[in-house]
N, CA, C, O and CB atoms as a CASP TS submission, in Angstrom:
PFRMAT TS
TARGET T0000
AUTHOR 0000-0000-0000
METHOD Language model
MODEL 1
PARENT N/A
ATOM      1  N   MET     1      22.147  -9.610  -5.266  1.00  0.00           N
ATOM      2  CA  MET     1      20.940  -9.139  -5.895  1.00  0.00           C
ATOM      3  C   MET     1      19.808  -9.030  -4.875  1.00  0.00           C
ATOM      4  O   MET     1      19.000  -8.105  -4.959  1.00  0.00           O
ATOM      5  CB  MET     1      20.547 -10.062  -7.039  1.00  0.00           C
ATOM      6  N   THR     2      19.731  -9.948  -3.922  1.00  0.00           N
ATOM      7  CA  THR     2      18.643  -9.913  -2.944  1.00  0.00           C
ATOM      8  C   THR     2      18.994  -9.061  -1.728  1.00  0.00           C
ATOM      9  O   THR     2      18.109  -8.660  -0.972  1.00  0.00           O
ATOM     10  CB  THR     2      18.297 -11.324  -2.499  1.00  0.00           C
ATOM     11  N   GLY     3      20.289  -8.783  -1.541  1.00  0.00           N
ATOM     12  CA  GLY     3      20.709  -8.058  -0.356  1.00  0.00           C
ATOM     13  C   GLY     3      20.929  -8.977   0.834  1.00  0.00           C
ATOM     14  O   GLY     3      21.239  -8.512   1.931  1.00  0.00           O
ATOM     15  N   LEU     4      20.771 -10.268   0.627  1.00  0.00           N
ATOM     16  CA  LEU     4      20.972 -11.242   1.695  1.00  0.00           C
ATOM     17  C   LEU     4      22.320 -11.927   1.503  1.00  0.00           C
ATOM     18  O   LEU     4      22.814 -12.055   0.384  1.00  0.00           O
ATOM     19  CB  LEU     4      19.823 -12.286   1.721  1.00  0.00           C
ATOM     20  N   SER     5      22.899 -12.362   2.610  1.00  0.00           N
ATOM     21  CA  SER     5      24.162 -13.093   2.522  1.00  0.00           C
ATOM     22  C   SER     5      23.897 -14.524   2.063  1.00  0.00           C
ATOM     23  O   SER     5      22.757 -14.988   2.048  1.00  0.00           O
ATOM     24  CB  SER     5      24.902 -13.085   3.886  1.00  0.00           C
ATOM     25  N   ARG     6      24.963 -15.205   1.693  1.00  0.00           N
ATOM     26  CA  ARG     6      24.840 -16.596   1.251  1.00  0.00           C
ATOM     27  C   ARG     6      24.267 -17.471   2.368  1.00  0.00           C
ATOM     28  O   ARG     6      23.445 -18.352   2.114  1.00  0.00           O
ATOM     29  CB  ARG     6      26.211 -17.141   0.799  1.00  0.00           C
ATOM     30  N   ALA     7      24.714 -17.219   3.625  1.00  0.00           N
ATOM     31  CA  ALA     7      24.225 -17.997   4.765  1.00  0.00           C
ATOM     32  C   ALA     7      22.732 -17.766   4.992  1.00  0.00           C
ATOM     33  O   ALA     7      21.999 -18.702   5.309  1.00  0.00           O
ATOM     34  CB  ALA     7      25.011 -17.635   6.034  1.00  0.00           C
ATOM     35  N   GLN     8      22.284 -16.528   4.831  1.00  0.00           N
ATOM     36  CA  GLN     8      20.860 -16.233   5.016  1.00  0.00           C
ATOM     37  C   GLN     8      20.010 -16.934   3.966  1.00  0.00           C
ATOM     38  O   GLN     8      18.956 -17.487   4.279  1.00  0.00           O
ATOM     39  CB  GLN     8      20.616 -14.724   4.960  1.00  0.00           C
ATOM     40  N   VAL     9      20.472 -16.908   2.723  1.00  0.00           N
ATOM     41  CA  VAL     9      19.729 -17.575   1.646  1.00  0.00           C
ATOM     42  C   VAL     9      19.673 -19.072   1.908  1.00  0.00           C
ATOM     43  O   VAL     9      18.635 -19.699   1.698  1.00  0.00           O
ATOM     44  CB  VAL     9      20.380 -17.293   0.266  1.00  0.00           C
ATOM     45  N   THR    10      20.792 -19.658   2.370  1.00  0.00           N
ATOM     46  CA  THR    10      20.833 -21.086   2.674  1.00  0.00           C
ATOM     47  C   THR    10      19.831 -21.429   3.770  1.00  0.00           C
ATOM     48  O   THR    10      19.123 -22.431   3.676  1.00  0.00           O
ATOM     49  CB  THR    10      22.249 -21.508   3.096  1.00  0.00           C
ATOM     50  N   ARG    11      19.771 -20.596   4.813  1.00  0.00           N
ATOM     51  CA  ARG    11      18.806 -20.824   5.900  1.00  0.00           C
ATOM     52  C   ARG    11      17.369 -20.737   5.396  1.00  0.00           C
ATOM     53  O   ARG    11      16.523 -21.542   5.787  1.00  0.00           O
ATOM     54  CB  ARG    11      19.024 -19.807   7.030  1.00  0.00           C
ATOM     55  N   LEU    12      17.091 -19.769   4.535  1.00  0.00           N
ATOM     56  CA  LEU    12      15.737 -19.621   4.003  1.00  0.00           C
ATOM     57  C   LEU    12      15.340 -20.826   3.148  1.00  0.00           C
ATOM     58  O   LEU    12      14.205 -21.298   3.222  1.00  0.00           O
ATOM     59  CB  LEU    12      15.629 -18.334   3.178  1.00  0.00           C
ATOM     60  N   ILE    13      16.275 -21.319   2.339  1.00  0.00           N
ATOM     61  CA  ILE    13      15.990 -22.494   1.505  1.00  0.00           C
ATOM     62  C   ILE    13      15.710 -23.704   2.393  1.00  0.00           C
ATOM     63  O   ILE    13      14.772 -24.458   2.135  1.00  0.00           O
ATOM     64  CB  ILE    13      17.177 -22.791   0.541  1.00  0.00           C
ATOM     65  N   ARG    14      16.527 -23.895   3.448  1.00  0.00           N
ATOM     66  CA  ARG    14      16.322 -25.022   4.370  1.00  0.00           C
ATOM     67  C   ARG    14      14.961 -24.895   5.058  1.00  0.00           C
ATOM     68  O   ARG    14      14.237 -25.881   5.199  1.00  0.00           O
ATOM     69  CB  ARG    14      17.462 -25.082   5.431  1.00  0.00           C
ATOM     70  N   GLN    15      14.620 -23.687   5.480  1.00  0.00           N
ATOM     71  CA  GLN    15      13.325 -23.470   6.140  1.00  0.00           C
ATOM     72  C   GLN    15      12.174 -23.797   5.189  1.00  0.00           C
ATOM     73  O   GLN    15      11.185 -24.406   5.598  1.00  0.00           O
ATOM     74  CB  GLN    15      13.206 -22.010   6.637  1.00  0.00           C
ATOM     75  N   TYR    16      12.298 -23.400   3.939  1.00  0.00           N
ATOM     76  CA  TYR    16      11.240 -23.673   2.972  1.00  0.00           C
ATOM     77  C   TYR    16      11.103 -25.177   2.720  1.00  0.00           C
ATOM     78  O   TYR    16       9.991 -25.690   2.601  1.00  0.00           O
ATOM     79  CB  TYR    16      11.520 -22.935   1.652  1.00  0.00           C
ATOM     80  N   ARG    17      12.221 -25.871   2.639  1.00  0.00           N
ATOM     81  CA  ARG    17      12.173 -27.316   2.405  1.00  0.00           C
ATOM     82  C   ARG    17      11.561 -28.057   3.592  1.00  0.00           C
ATOM     83  O   ARG    17      10.836 -29.032   3.397  1.00  0.00           O
ATOM     84  CB  ARG    17      13.577 -27.853   2.125  1.00  0.00           C
ATOM     85  N   GLN    18      11.842 -27.612   4.824  1.00  0.00           N
ATOM     86  CA  GLN    18      11.333 -28.294   6.011  1.00  0.00           C
ATOM     87  C   GLN    18       9.865 -27.977   6.273  1.00  0.00           C
ATOM     88  O   GLN    18       9.091 -28.876   6.602  1.00  0.00           O
ATOM     89  CB  GLN    18      12.161 -27.915   7.221  1.00  0.00           C
ATOM     90  N   ARG    19       9.481 -26.744   6.136  1.00  0.00           N
ATOM     91  CA  ARG    19       8.120 -26.317   6.505  1.00  0.00           C
ATOM     92  C   ARG    19       7.181 -26.118   5.330  1.00  0.00           C
ATOM     93  O   ARG    19       5.962 -26.135   5.497  1.00  0.00           O
ATOM     94  CB  ARG    19       8.190 -25.048   7.273  1.00  0.00           C
ATOM     95  N   GLY    20       7.736 -25.933   4.154  1.00  0.00           N
ATOM     96  CA  GLY    20       6.904 -25.672   2.992  1.00  0.00           C
ATOM     97  C   GLY    20       6.455 -24.231   2.892  1.00  0.00           C
ATOM     98  O   GLY    20       5.646 -23.881   2.033  1.00  0.00           O
ATOM     99  N   GLU    21       6.982 -23.391   3.777  1.00  0.00           N
ATOM    100  CA  GLU    21       6.656 -21.972   3.744  1.00  0.00           C
ATOM    101  C   GLU    21       7.798 -21.187   4.381  1.00  0.00           C
ATOM    102  O   GLU    21       8.628 -21.747   5.097  1.00  0.00           O
ATOM    103  CB  GLU    21       5.311 -21.689   4.474  1.00  0.00           C
ATOM    104  N   LEU    22       7.826 -19.908   4.117  1.00  0.00           N
ATOM    105  CA  LEU    22       8.821 -19.029   4.729  1.00  0.00           C
ATOM    106  C   LEU    22       8.109 -18.125   5.723  1.00  0.00           C
ATOM    107  O   LEU    22       7.123 -17.466   5.391  1.00  0.00           O
ATOM    108  CB  LEU    22       9.583 -18.188   3.650  1.00  0.00           C
ATOM    109  N   VAL    23       8.613 -18.106   6.922  1.00  0.00           N
ATOM    110  CA  VAL    23       8.040 -17.241   7.954  1.00  0.00           C
ATOM    111  C   VAL    23       9.004 -16.088   8.162  1.00  0.00           C
ATOM    112  O   VAL    23      10.099 -16.287   8.689  1.00  0.00           O
ATOM    113  CB  VAL    23       7.781 -18.022   9.300  1.00  0.00           C
ATOM    114  N   PRO    24       8.612 -14.875   7.750  1.00  0.00           N
ATOM    115  CA  PRO    24       9.534 -13.758   7.896  1.00  0.00           C
ATOM    116  C   PRO    24       9.772 -13.417   9.373  1.00  0.00           C
ATOM    117  O   PRO    24       8.846 -13.417  10.184  1.00  0.00           O
ATOM    118  CB  PRO    24       8.997 -12.535   7.151  1.00  0.00           C
ATOM    119  N   ALA    25      11.016 -13.132   9.694  1.00  0.00           N
ATOM    120  CA  ALA    25      11.369 -12.756  11.068  1.00  0.00           C
ATOM    121  C   ALA    25      11.148 -11.262  11.232  1.00  0.00           C
ATOM    122  O   ALA    25      11.477 -10.472  10.348  1.00  0.00           O
ATOM    123  CB  ALA    25      12.849 -13.139  11.404  1.00  0.00           C
ATOM    124  N   ARG    26      10.590 -10.887  12.367  1.00  0.00           N
ATOM    125  CA  ARG    26      10.381  -9.466  12.638  1.00  0.00           C
ATOM    126  C   ARG    26      11.723  -8.806  12.907  1.00  0.00           C
ATOM    127  O   ARG    26      12.595  -9.380  13.559  1.00  0.00           O
ATOM    128  CB  ARG    26       9.417  -9.259  13.839  1.00  0.00           C
ATOM    129  N   TYR    27      11.873  -7.600  12.397  1.00  0.00           N
ATOM    130  CA  TYR    27      13.099  -6.848  12.644  1.00  0.00           C
ATOM    131  C   TYR    27      13.019  -6.243  14.039  1.00  0.00           C
ATOM    132  O   TYR    27      12.050  -5.564  14.378  1.00  0.00           O
ATOM    133  CB  TYR    27      13.316  -5.740  11.563  1.00  0.00           C
ATOM    134  N   ARG    28      14.035  -6.494  14.831  1.00  0.00           N
ATOM    135  CA  ARG    28      14.070  -5.947  16.187  1.00  0.00           C
ATOM    136  C   ARG    28      15.374  -5.196  16.376  1.00  0.00           C
ATOM    137  O   ARG    28      16.457  -5.780  16.350  1.00  0.00           O
ATOM    138  CB  ARG    28      13.917  -7.068  17.255  1.00  0.00           C
ATOM    139  N   ARG    29      15.250  -3.907  16.565  1.00  0.00           N
ATOM    140  CA  ARG    29      16.426  -3.077  16.754  1.00  0.00           C
ATOM    141  C   ARG    29      16.948  -3.254  18.172  1.00  0.00           C
ATOM    142  O   ARG    29      16.178  -3.242  19.132  1.00  0.00           O
ATOM    143  CB  ARG    29      16.105  -1.594  16.468  1.00  0.00           C
ATOM    144  N   HIS    30      18.251  -3.415  18.297  1.00  0.00           N
ATOM    145  CA  HIS    30      18.875  -3.533  19.608  1.00  0.00           C
ATOM    146  C   HIS    30      19.124  -2.134  20.148  1.00  0.00           C
ATOM    147  O   HIS    30      19.737  -1.301  19.481  1.00  0.00           O
ATOM    148  CB  HIS    30      20.201  -4.351  19.534  1.00  0.00           C
ATOM    149  N   ARG    31      18.649  -1.883  21.354  1.00  0.00           N
ATOM    150  CA  ARG    31      18.792  -0.564  21.960  1.00  0.00           C
ATOM    151  C   ARG    31      19.356  -0.699  23.356  1.00  0.00           C
ATOM    152  O   ARG    31      19.125  -1.690  24.049  1.00  0.00           O
ATOM    153  CB  ARG    31      17.448   0.174  21.994  1.00  0.00           C
ATOM    154  N   PHE    32      20.101   0.317  23.757  1.00  0.00           N
ATOM    155  CA  PHE    32      20.582   0.348  25.127  1.00  0.00           C
ATOM    156  C   PHE    32      19.411   0.693  26.045  1.00  0.00           C
ATOM    157  O   PHE    32      18.490   1.406  25.647  1.00  0.00           O
ATOM    158  CB  PHE    32      21.746   1.373  25.292  1.00  0.00           C
ATOM    159  N   ALA    33      19.451   0.194  27.246  1.00  0.00           N
ATOM    160  CA  ALA    33      18.396   0.493  28.211  1.00  0.00           C
ATOM    161  C   ALA    33      18.439   1.980  28.562  1.00  0.00           C
ATOM    162  O   ALA    33      19.512   2.577  28.650  1.00  0.00           O
ATOM    163  CB  ALA    33      18.549  -0.381  29.490  1.00  0.00           C
ATOM    164  N   GLY    34      17.265   2.565  28.762  1.00  0.00           N
ATOM    165  CA  GLY    34      17.197   3.972  29.136  1.00  0.00           C
ATOM    166  C   GLY    34      17.776   4.191  30.523  1.00  0.00           C
ATOM    167  O   GLY    34      17.497   3.437  31.455  1.00  0.00           O
ATOM    168  N   LYS    35      18.585   5.233  30.644  1.00  0.00           N
ATOM    169  CA  LYS    35      19.226   5.493  31.922  1.00  0.00           C
ATOM    170  C   LYS    35      18.349   6.388  32.791  1.00  0.00           C
ATOM    171  O   LYS    35      18.285   6.224  34.010  1.00  0.00           O
ATOM    172  CB  LYS    35      20.599   6.135  31.710  1.00  0.00           C
ATOM    173  N   TYR    36      17.680   7.328  32.150  1.00  0.00           N
ATOM    174  CA  TYR    36      16.858   8.278  32.885  1.00  0.00           C
ATOM    175  C   TYR    36      15.392   8.130  32.485  1.00  0.00           C
ATOM    176  O   TYR    36      15.076   7.889  31.320  1.00  0.00           O
ATOM    177  CB  TYR    36      17.342   9.718  32.636  1.00  0.00           C
ATOM    178  N   THR    37      14.512   8.276  33.456  1.00  0.00           N
ATOM    179  CA  THR    37      13.086   8.258  33.165  1.00  0.00           C
ATOM    180  C   THR    37      12.655   9.668  32.767  1.00  0.00           C
ATOM    181  O   THR    37      13.426  10.618  32.903  1.00  0.00           O
ATOM    182  CB  THR    37      12.265   7.741  34.390  1.00  0.00           C
ATOM    183  N   PHE    38      11.436   9.802  32.283  1.00  0.00           N
ATOM    184  CA  PHE    38      10.916  11.113  31.908  1.00  0.00           C
ATOM    185  C   PHE    38      10.883  12.029  33.126  1.00  0.00           C
ATOM    186  O   PHE    38      11.174  13.220  33.011  1.00  0.00           O
ATOM    187  CB  PHE    38       9.509  10.987  31.287  1.00  0.00           C
ATOM    188  N   ALA    39      10.534  11.489  34.284  1.00  0.00           N
ATOM    189  CA  ALA    39      10.497  12.285  35.515  1.00  0.00           C
ATOM    190  C   ALA    39      11.899  12.778  35.875  1.00  0.00           C
ATOM    191  O   ALA    39      12.053  13.906  36.342  1.00  0.00           O
ATOM    192  CB  ALA    39       9.906  11.457  36.680  1.00  0.00           C
ATOM    193  N   ASP    40      12.909  11.954  35.666  1.00  0.00           N
ATOM    194  CA  ASP    40      14.288  12.369  35.932  1.00  0.00           C
ATOM    195  C   ASP    40      14.691  13.534  35.041  1.00  0.00           C
ATOM    196  O   ASP    40      15.328  14.481  35.501  1.00  0.00           O
ATOM    197  CB  ASP    40      15.249  11.197  35.727  1.00  0.00           C
ATOM    198  N   VAL    41      14.324  13.466  33.778  1.00  0.00           N
ATOM    199  CA  VAL    41      14.662  14.524  32.829  1.00  0.00           C
ATOM    200  C   VAL    41      13.976  15.823  33.232  1.00  0.00           C
ATOM    201  O   VAL    41      14.593  16.887  33.191  1.00  0.00           O
ATOM    202  CB  VAL    41      14.258  14.124  31.395  1.00  0.00           C
ATOM    203  N   GLU    42      12.707  15.745  33.622  1.00  0.00           N
ATOM    204  CA  GLU    42      11.998  16.950  34.060  1.00  0.00           C
ATOM    205  C   GLU    42      12.667  17.558  35.288  1.00  0.00           C
ATOM    206  O   GLU    42      12.826  18.776  35.368  1.00  0.00           O
ATOM    207  CB  GLU    42      10.526  16.627  34.367  1.00  0.00           C
ATOM    208  N   LEU    43      13.055  16.727  36.233  1.00  0.00           N
ATOM    209  CA  LEU    43      13.719  17.204  37.435  1.00  0.00           C
ATOM    210  C   LEU    43      15.055  17.868  37.096  1.00  0.00           C
ATOM    211  O   LEU    43      15.369  18.928  37.637  1.00  0.00           O
ATOM    212  CB  LEU    43      13.934  16.051  38.415  1.00  0.00           C
ATOM    213  N   LEU    44      15.837  17.262  36.216  1.00  0.00           N
ATOM    214  CA  LEU    44      17.103  17.854  35.807  1.00  0.00           C
ATOM    215  C   LEU    44      16.891  19.197  35.116  1.00  0.00           C
ATOM    216  O   LEU    44      17.654  20.136  35.342  1.00  0.00           O
ATOM    217  CB  LEU    44      17.855  16.904  34.886  1.00  0.00           C
ATOM    218  N   ALA    45      15.857  19.297  34.272  1.00  0.00           N
ATOM    219  CA  ALA    45      15.559  20.553  33.597  1.00  0.00           C
ATOM    220  C   ALA    45      15.167  21.627  34.606  1.00  0.00           C
ATOM    221  O   ALA    45      15.578  22.780  34.475  1.00  0.00           O
ATOM    222  CB  ALA    45      14.440  20.358  32.568  1.00  0.00           C
ATOM    223  N   THR    46      14.379  21.258  35.608  1.00  0.00           N
ATOM    224  CA  THR    46      13.957  22.209  36.638  1.00  0.00           C
ATOM    225  C   THR    46      15.164  22.710  37.434  1.00  0.00           C
ATOM    226  O   THR    46      15.293  23.910  37.679  1.00  0.00           O
ATOM    227  CB  THR    46      12.924  21.558  37.587  1.00  0.00           C
ATOM    228  N   VAL    47      16.032  21.809  37.830  1.00  0.00           N
ATOM    229  CA  VAL    47      17.228  22.184  38.577  1.00  0.00           C
ATOM    230  C   VAL    47      18.119  23.081  37.729  1.00  0.00           C
ATOM    231  O   VAL    47      18.706  24.034  38.241  1.00  0.00           O
ATOM    232  CB  VAL    47      18.001  20.933  39.030  1.00  0.00           C
ATOM    233  N   ASP    48      18.224  22.783  36.440  1.00  0.00           N
ATOM    234  CA  ASP    48      19.047  23.600  35.543  1.00  0.00           C
ATOM    235  C   ASP    48      18.479  25.014  35.423  1.00  0.00           C
ATOM    236  O   ASP    48      19.228  25.991  35.446  1.00  0.00           O
ATOM    237  CB  ASP    48      19.139  22.945  34.149  1.00  0.00           C
ATOM    238  N   GLU    49      17.165  25.122  35.297  1.00  0.00           N
ATOM    239  CA  GLU    49      16.534  26.438  35.202  1.00  0.00           C
ATOM    240  C   GLU    49      16.737  27.238  36.491  1.00  0.00           C
ATOM    241  O   GLU    49      16.978  28.444  36.441  1.00  0.00           O
ATOM    242  CB  GLU    49      15.033  26.291  34.901  1.00  0.00           C
ATOM    243  N   GLU    50      16.640  26.582  37.624  1.00  0.00           N
ATOM    244  CA  GLU    50      16.829  27.241  38.917  1.00  0.00           C
ATOM    245  C   GLU    50      18.251  27.781  39.046  1.00  0.00           C
ATOM    246  O   GLU    50      18.464  28.863  39.593  1.00  0.00           O
ATOM    247  CB  GLU    50      16.525  26.267  40.067  1.00  0.00           C
ATOM    248  N   GLY    51      19.204  27.032  38.547  1.00  0.00           N
ATOM    249  CA  GLY    51      20.597  27.426  38.682  1.00  0.00           C
ATOM    250  C   GLY    51      20.982  28.572  37.772  1.00  0.00           C
ATOM    251  O   GLY    51      22.000  29.221  38.015  1.00  0.00           O
ATOM    252  N   GLN    52      20.211  28.848  36.734  1.00  0.00           N
ATOM    253  CA  GLN    52      20.535  29.905  35.780  1.00  0.00           C
ATOM    254  C   GLN    52      19.969  31.256  36.184  1.00  0.00           C
ATOM    255  O   GLN    52      20.309  32.260  35.558  1.00  0.00           O
ATOM    256  CB  GLN    52      20.025  29.537  34.417  1.00  0.00           C
ATOM    257  N   THR    53      19.133  31.324  37.188  1.00  0.00           N
ATOM    258  CA  THR    53      18.537  32.604  37.578  1.00  0.00           C
ATOM    259  C   THR    53      19.296  33.263  38.680  1.00  0.00           C
ATOM    260  O   THR    53      18.923  34.350  39.123  1.00  0.00           O
ATOM    261  CB  THR    53      17.115  32.420  37.999  1.00  0.00           C
TER
END
């Protein structure tokens, strides 16, 4: 009903009992590190345009 697993609910209940409040955790998306910088992309685009003419 809440969309939370049993383990998550158990952790929240324990946190509430210990602290008297619930502190929501910020959602942090896991991302792969960027391989190319913006300057790299611009350079690749320039080289690609040069090769097509």
